Phi, psi and omega in degrees: 000126185290131175292138175272143185232148176222145178249131172255127176236129183207177179257089185289353170294342177253136183298312178300323176295318180302311182298318179289329175290323176298324182289318183296311177310301180312312177297313178298322182294316177302326186275000177097014184277147164271130181251120175257147174226138177306132191311316181301335186250000184291321185292328179296322182289332178051053176230107181304333183286340182282157182251111173296134183224161169204161176073206183287332178301341180297332183234006171300117175078008179286147181276326189202150173249126175264126171248105177260107181155212179270187175299329174303317179292321185294318177291331175289324180288328177299323178308318185281313191284328191302312187294335176261357181075020185292136171293144187237126183246121177264127175241121189280118170246010181258219182261280180274318176054056190289328185282337187289145182267330187231150177261167188300327180291349180261006190302307180303318182294320182292326173297313178299327177289327177293311181301322179278357179065031178273052179212162174247170184229130175257150174255125176252136177305135175238182181236137170254151182221138177228127178248138186224154166227120181061032178081007174251124182303134178242340178197146179212129184207202183196164185212145168269316183270300187196156167243127175237144173252112186231159179296142181275341187234123188300326189277353188238142171289145180260131174260122186233141164250133182245128173252146177232126175058038172082006182237133176300125180263306178195161173251134180239131167264115192200175169285339181157191182216136177249131168252114189238157168267164173304319176300327183268004182288346174262001183257232186302319184299321180295313182304329185271000175107009186279171178278154170276132183240129176303133189298338183289340189273134175259117190199168173239150183236145179230119181226115177285151181251119181047047179287136174265080190206152172293322175249103182226026183284148176285154184233149175240120180246179182292157181288345180269359181294149170243133174257134175234117188246118186249123181281122182304133180304334182259014184254184179286177173284165189223174177230141173254128186232130173245114178063016185068013182241323181248118184244133179226143176287140173235122182279165175301142187087357178292150179234126188238126180252126179235135178210173181300136183286148183289329180240137179277171163254127186265119185252131184285138172235127182269338178214154171283116176223125181308130176304337176294318176297328177290322175305307185301315179290315180296315181263008172055048182295139178280078187288335183274330179079175186290335185277355187084184185285159175284152176304000000 
C-alpha cells in the first residue's frame, strides 16, 4: 500500500499552535500518513516520527497541506502548495481566519475527514505580477489575495496611471492601488472600500486607496483583463506588495503588469456551506438587528 503524505505548516512560535500541530501530526501518523514539517518548525514539535523538509521536496507527492494558524499562515502554506497543485486545508487558530475551512473546535473532525478522503477541492484564481523599468524586469511574483502598488514615503502622495486591457483608465493621486481576486475581496481590498465578491465568480478587482480624484470607485473586471499600473516618473518611489508577504521597491517610472495567474491555489472544502453563512460568521454580521429575531 502506497504511503500517504501530508505537510504541516504552523506558527510554532505560539505554544497553542505547536500543541495543536502536534495533535494533528500524531493523529495522521496513527492513520498511516508520512507527516512532513518545514525544517525550521520540526524541532518545536518534538516528534521524532515527523520528517523535516525544505524547498520543493516539502510538497512533492503530498496528498494535502495543513495550515494551522491565521490567514498569514495560510498564505505562507499556499506558497508551498501552489507550485505542485497540492490541496490546502486551513484550520483557524487566529482571529478572523477567513481563508480557513475549519475552526479549532473542528480539529478532530477535520483530520478524520482527511483520513477518510471525505472532502472536495476548489480551485481559486490567483494573480501573476511583473514589474519593469524601461522594459527590463525588476520583480516577478504572484498573489492569492491581492497585489498592491503603494506609496513608499508616508508624507508624499503617489501618482499612478492605470491601464485596463491596453487602454488608459485614469490617473490617480493616491496612497496606492489594489488589484485583488475574489478570494482577496474580503481582505485588504475590503478594508479599502472594495466590494465582496463570491469566490465562485471569476473576476478581477481594482480598488484605489485614498485616491484624490473625482472618479475613485472600485471596479470589477473580467478574469481575462490585464492591469498596467505605471508609477509617474516625477512622483515619489513606491512599493509592490503581494499578499502582504513579498515586497519589492519600485522606482519612479516603474511599470507593473497584473493578470490572472497561470496556477490556481487549490483549497480543501470539508462541507458544503453557503458563502453567505461564512460572511455572517466571520464578520459577525447582525442578522437579527436590534429588535431581535423575527417570530
